[in-house]
C-alpha positions, -999 to +999 in steps of 0.1 A: -085-821-521-092-784-515-107-770-483-124-742-502-159-734-492-190-718-508-214-693-492-247-712-498-273-704-471-254-673-458-275-644-445-276-607-440-295-593-411-302-556-404-318-536-377-355-531-382-364-495-373-399-499-388-411-519-358-385-510-331-368-476-335-334-476-318-343-503-292-316-518-270-307-544-279-317-537-315-341-560-332-325-576-363-344-591-393-330-614-420-333-598-454-350-620-479-336-633-513-300-620-507-278-629-537-244-615-526-228-601-496-196-582-501-172-589-472-169-559-449-138-572-431-114-554-455-106-523-436-073-507-426-058-474-415-056-442-435-021-429-437-006-395-436+028-387-452+055-379-427+084-376-451+112-352-440+145-340-455+164-368-438+140-397-444+161-429-446+170-441-480+152-412-497+120-431-491+086-415-483+075-422-447+039-426-435+022-428-402-012-445-395-040-421-387-077-431-384-092-465-390-109-465-424-138-487-431-146-495-467-181-495-483-195-529-489-226-540-509-255-564-504-274-575-535-308-591-534-337-601-556-361-571-552-397-576-543-413-541-543-431-533-510-420-566-494-411-565-456-373-567-466-377-536-489-396-516-463-368-523-438-342-510-463-363-480-473-367-470-437-330-462-434-330-440-465-322-404-454-313-415-419-280-403-405-275-430-379-257-462-373-276-495-373-269-530-362-260-556-389-251-593-389-237-616-415-243-652-407-218-672-428-226-707-439-209-734-460-238-755-471-256-766-439-226-758-417-225-726-397-190-711-403-192-678-385-213-649-373-201-613-379-218-585-358-212-549-364-228-515-370-234-499-404-242-465-419-266-466-448-250-451-480-276-460-506-303-483-520-303-487-557-331-507-573-323-520-607-337-508-640-370-523-651-364-546-681-387-571-697-365-601-693-345-594-662-352-601-625-356-570-604-327-566-581-317-541-553-282-531-544-276-517-509-244-500-501-233-497-464-202-485-446-190-505-415-193-481-385-177-503-358-153-532-356-166-564-368-170-590-339-167-624-353-178-656-335-168-691-347-189-721-336-171-743-311 
């Protein structure tokens, strides 16, 4: 039997600057009706080429430079003007870093909590169509290491 798990009941939390601008510790709110959270844990190092005329085996050589975080997406059912949308819209045009949390579940079982900072990249509401649910797609970039805690 497989040990595979599903993400049912998982949550995305984001710093609420509408009620608590840059408080320490930041106030996080759970975003409503989240459909998908792209995992932000896939980061690595940028590399610079360091090949020289005597590189072994005529192979290119590389050195690690800066830690490179990848963009990740959070998708939700969009309710225009909802508290969740207002929290998201408050970050538009801001050039700061904000606290975020992913609470990962498998059904009713807490699997892990991931805390990190994010930079807001964009919020893209879906097109308005007569037979489609309105959605919103948030794009963020991790701005710190992800600190993961697993339940005991």
